[in-house]
mmCIF file of the C-alpha atoms, coordinates in Angstrom:
data_MODEL
# 
_entry.id   MODEL 
# 
loop_
_atom_site.group_PDB 
_atom_site.id 
_atom_site.type_symbol 
_atom_site.label_atom_id 
_atom_site.label_alt_id 
_atom_site.label_comp_id 
_atom_site.label_asym_id 
_atom_site.label_entity_id 
_atom_site.label_seq_id 
_atom_site.pdbx_PDB_ins_code 
_atom_site.Cartn_x 
_atom_site.Cartn_y 
_atom_site.Cartn_z 
_atom_site.occupancy 
_atom_site.B_iso_or_equiv 
_atom_site.pdbx_formal_charge 
_atom_site.auth_seq_id 
_atom_site.auth_comp_id 
_atom_site.auth_asym_id 
_atom_site.auth_atom_id 
_atom_site.pdbx_PDB_model_num 
ATOM 1  C CA . MET A 1 1  ? 115.008 91.062  108.301 1.00 0.00 ? 1  MET A CA 1 
ATOM 2  C CA . THR A 1 2  ? 116.040 94.603  107.430 1.00 0.00 ? 2  THR A CA 1 
ATOM 3  C CA . LYS A 1 3  ? 114.529 96.700  104.652 1.00 0.00 ? 3  LYS A CA 1 
ATOM 4  C CA . GLN A 1 4  ? 117.758 96.362  102.633 1.00 0.00 ? 4  GLN A CA 1 
ATOM 5  C CA . GLU A 1 5  ? 117.711 92.565  103.033 1.00 0.00 ? 5  GLU A CA 1 
ATOM 6  C CA . ILE A 1 6  ? 114.136 92.520  101.725 1.00 0.00 ? 6  ILE A CA 1 
ATOM 7  C CA . ILE A 1 7  ? 115.098 94.691  98.741  1.00 0.00 ? 7  ILE A CA 1 
ATOM 8  C CA . ASP A 1 8  ? 118.128 92.516  97.971  1.00 0.00 ? 8  ASP A CA 1 
ATOM 9  C CA . LYS A 1 9  ? 116.122 89.274  98.230  1.00 0.00 ? 9  LYS A CA 1 
ATOM 10 C CA . VAL A 1 10 ? 113.235 90.546  96.090  1.00 0.00 ? 10 VAL A CA 1 
ATOM 11 C CA . ASN A 1 11 ? 115.634 91.838  93.426  1.00 0.00 ? 11 ASN A CA 1 
ATOM 12 C CA . GLU A 1 12 ? 117.530 88.548  93.456  1.00 0.00 ? 12 GLU A CA 1 
ATOM 13 C CA . LEU A 1 13 ? 114.272 86.616  92.957  1.00 0.00 ? 13 LEU A CA 1 
ATOM 14 C CA . LEU A 1 14 ? 113.136 88.853  90.113  1.00 0.00 ? 14 LEU A CA 1 
ATOM 15 C CA . ILE A 1 15 ? 116.487 88.517  88.369  1.00 0.00 ? 15 ILE A CA 1 
ATOM 16 C CA . GLU A 1 16 ? 116.684 84.733  88.817  1.00 0.00 ? 16 GLU A CA 1 
ATOM 17 C CA . GLU A 1 17 ? 113.053 83.731  88.335  1.00 0.00 ? 17 GLU A CA 1 
ATOM 18 C CA . PHE A 1 18 ? 111.920 86.308  85.769  1.00 0.00 ? 18 PHE A CA 1 
ATOM 19 C CA . GLU A 1 19 ? 115.244 87.021  84.042  1.00 0.00 ? 19 GLU A CA 1 
ATOM 20 C CA . MET A 1 20 ? 115.009 90.750  84.691  1.00 0.00 ? 20 MET A CA 1 
ATOM 21 C CA . GLU A 1 21 ? 117.921 93.107  84.287  1.00 0.00 ? 21 GLU A CA 1 
ATOM 22 C CA . ALA A 1 22 ? 119.237 94.505  87.577  1.00 0.00 ? 22 ALA A CA 1 
ATOM 23 C CA . GLU A 1 23 ? 119.231 98.023  86.110  1.00 0.00 ? 23 GLU A CA 1 
ATOM 24 C CA . ALA A 1 24 ? 115.461 97.813  85.553  1.00 0.00 ? 24 ALA A CA 1 
ATOM 25 C CA . LEU A 1 25 ? 114.783 97.171  89.235  1.00 0.00 ? 25 LEU A CA 1 
ATOM 26 C CA . GLN A 1 26 ? 114.284 100.756 90.365  1.00 0.00 ? 26 GLN A CA 1 
ATOM 27 C CA . PRO A 1 27 ? 111.947 101.525 93.296  1.00 0.00 ? 27 PRO A CA 1 
ATOM 28 C CA . GLU A 1 28 ? 109.692 103.697 91.122  1.00 0.00 ? 28 GLU A CA 1 
ATOM 29 C CA . ALA A 1 29 ? 109.378 101.032 88.402  1.00 0.00 ? 29 ALA A CA 1 
ATOM 30 C CA . SER A 1 30 ? 105.821 99.985  87.632  1.00 0.00 ? 30 SER A CA 1 
ATOM 31 C CA . LEU A 1 31 ? 105.395 96.235  88.056  1.00 0.00 ? 31 LEU A CA 1 
ATOM 32 C CA . LYS A 1 32 ? 103.090 95.885  85.065  1.00 0.00 ? 32 LYS A CA 1 
ATOM 33 C CA . GLN A 1 33 ? 104.326 98.525  82.618  1.00 0.00 ? 33 GLN A CA 1 
ATOM 34 C CA . ASP A 1 34 ? 108.046 98.790  83.336  1.00 0.00 ? 34 ASP A CA 1 
ATOM 35 C CA . LEU A 1 35 ? 108.800 95.265  84.558  1.00 0.00 ? 35 LEU A CA 1 
ATOM 36 C CA . GLU A 1 36 ? 106.104 93.596  82.422  1.00 0.00 ? 36 GLU A CA 1 
ATOM 37 C CA . ILE A 1 37 ? 104.808 91.384  85.215  1.00 0.00 ? 37 ILE A CA 1 
ATOM 38 C CA . ASP A 1 38 ? 101.501 89.885  84.129  1.00 0.00 ? 38 ASP A CA 1 
ATOM 39 C CA . SER A 1 39 ? 98.775  88.042  86.018  1.00 0.00 ? 39 SER A CA 1 
ATOM 40 C CA . LEU A 1 40 ? 100.451 84.650  85.539  1.00 0.00 ? 40 LEU A CA 1 
ATOM 41 C CA . ASP A 1 41 ? 103.698 86.061  86.909  1.00 0.00 ? 41 ASP A CA 1 
ATOM 42 C CA . PHE A 1 42 ? 101.803 87.229  90.007  1.00 0.00 ? 42 PHE A CA 1 
ATOM 43 C CA . VAL A 1 43 ? 100.814 83.600  90.667  1.00 0.00 ? 43 VAL A CA 1 
ATOM 44 C CA . ASP A 1 44 ? 104.508 82.695  90.642  1.00 0.00 ? 44 ASP A CA 1 
ATOM 45 C CA . ILE A 1 45 ? 105.286 85.685  92.852  1.00 0.00 ? 45 ILE A CA 1 
ATOM 46 C CA . VAL A 1 46 ? 102.778 84.479  95.471  1.00 0.00 ? 46 VAL A CA 1 
ATOM 47 C CA . VAL A 1 47 ? 104.540 81.109  95.568  1.00 0.00 ? 47 VAL A CA 1 
ATOM 48 C CA . LEU A 1 48 ? 107.972 82.782  95.811  1.00 0.00 ? 48 LEU A CA 1 
ATOM 49 C CA . ILE A 1 49 ? 106.869 85.075  98.643  1.00 0.00 ? 49 ILE A CA 1 
ATOM 50 C CA . ASP A 1 50 ? 105.460 82.121  100.536 1.00 0.00 ? 50 ASP A CA 1 
ATOM 51 C CA . ARG A 1 51 ? 108.667 80.128  100.044 1.00 0.00 ? 51 ARG A CA 1 
ATOM 52 C CA . GLU A 1 52 ? 111.171 82.913  100.699 1.00 0.00 ? 52 GLU A CA 1 
ATOM 53 C CA . PHE A 1 53 ? 109.389 85.067  103.283 1.00 0.00 ? 53 PHE A CA 1 
ATOM 54 C CA . GLY A 1 54 ? 107.037 82.583  104.954 1.00 0.00 ? 54 GLY A CA 1 
ATOM 55 C CA . PHE A 1 55 ? 103.645 84.184  104.336 1.00 0.00 ? 55 PHE A CA 1 
ATOM 56 C CA . LYS A 1 56 ? 101.016 83.839  101.624 1.00 0.00 ? 56 LYS A CA 1 
ATOM 57 C CA . PRO A 1 57 ? 99.982  87.198  100.165 1.00 0.00 ? 57 PRO A CA 1 
ATOM 58 C CA . LYS A 1 58 ? 96.322  87.844  99.468  1.00 0.00 ? 58 LYS A CA 1 
ATOM 59 C CA . ALA A 1 59 ? 95.478  88.473  95.807  1.00 0.00 ? 59 ALA A CA 1 
ATOM 60 C CA . GLU A 1 60 ? 93.287  91.477  96.626  1.00 0.00 ? 60 GLU A CA 1 
ATOM 61 C CA . GLU A 1 61 ? 96.166  93.064  98.553  1.00 0.00 ? 61 GLU A CA 1 
ATOM 62 C CA . LEU A 1 62 ? 98.664  92.444  95.754  1.00 0.00 ? 62 LEU A CA 1 
ATOM 63 C CA . LYS A 1 63 ? 96.336  94.177  93.301  1.00 0.00 ? 63 LYS A CA 1 
ATOM 64 C CA . GLN A 1 64 ? 97.009  97.415  95.202  1.00 0.00 ? 64 GLN A CA 1 
ATOM 65 C CA . VAL A 1 65 ? 100.788 97.056  94.733  1.00 0.00 ? 65 VAL A CA 1 
ATOM 66 C CA . LYS A 1 66 ? 101.741 99.074  91.666  1.00 0.00 ? 66 LYS A CA 1 
ATOM 67 C CA . THR A 1 67 ? 105.452 99.846  92.018  1.00 0.00 ? 67 THR A CA 1 
ATOM 68 C CA . LEU A 1 68 ? 108.511 97.936  93.104  1.00 0.00 ? 68 LEU A CA 1 
ATOM 69 C CA . GLN A 1 69 ? 108.799 100.196 96.184  1.00 0.00 ? 69 GLN A CA 1 
ATOM 70 C CA . GLN A 1 70 ? 105.243 99.322  97.174  1.00 0.00 ? 70 GLN A CA 1 
ATOM 71 C CA . PHE A 1 71 ? 106.133 95.660  96.724  1.00 0.00 ? 71 PHE A CA 1 
ATOM 72 C CA . TYR A 1 72 ? 109.114 95.995  99.085  1.00 0.00 ? 72 TYR A CA 1 
ATOM 73 C CA . ASP A 1 73 ? 106.914 97.853  101.582 1.00 0.00 ? 73 ASP A CA 1 
ATOM 74 C CA . TYR A 1 74 ? 104.169 95.210  101.325 1.00 0.00 ? 74 TYR A CA 1 
ATOM 75 C CA . ILE A 1 75 ? 106.600 92.427  102.196 1.00 0.00 ? 75 ILE A CA 1 
ATOM 76 C CA . GLU A 1 76 ? 108.132 94.432  105.032 1.00 0.00 ? 76 GLU A CA 1 
ATOM 77 C CA . GLN A 1 77 ? 104.684 95.087  106.542 1.00 0.00 ? 77 GLN A CA 1 
ATOM 78 C CA . HIS A 1 78 ? 103.833 91.375  106.535 1.00 0.00 ? 78 HIS A CA 1 
ATOM 79 C CA . LEU A 1 79 ? 107.014 90.056  108.107 1.00 0.00 ? 79 LEU A CA 1 
# 
């Protein structure tokens, strides 16, 4: 899977599952402040990553992910 395919898939999931606006999904966007993803949303994100990308992220690793770009990079590193 290419980096662009990862970005497209993640953005699609965030738009569909969390009803986010496509314009808000900028690489520098903060997951918590800008996108308003809370701890319960992260539980859903773990399930989505497992389903869509085939691996289960570790909670302690996800805590280090602060921006959308870091989230893309995290997924790319684990594929």
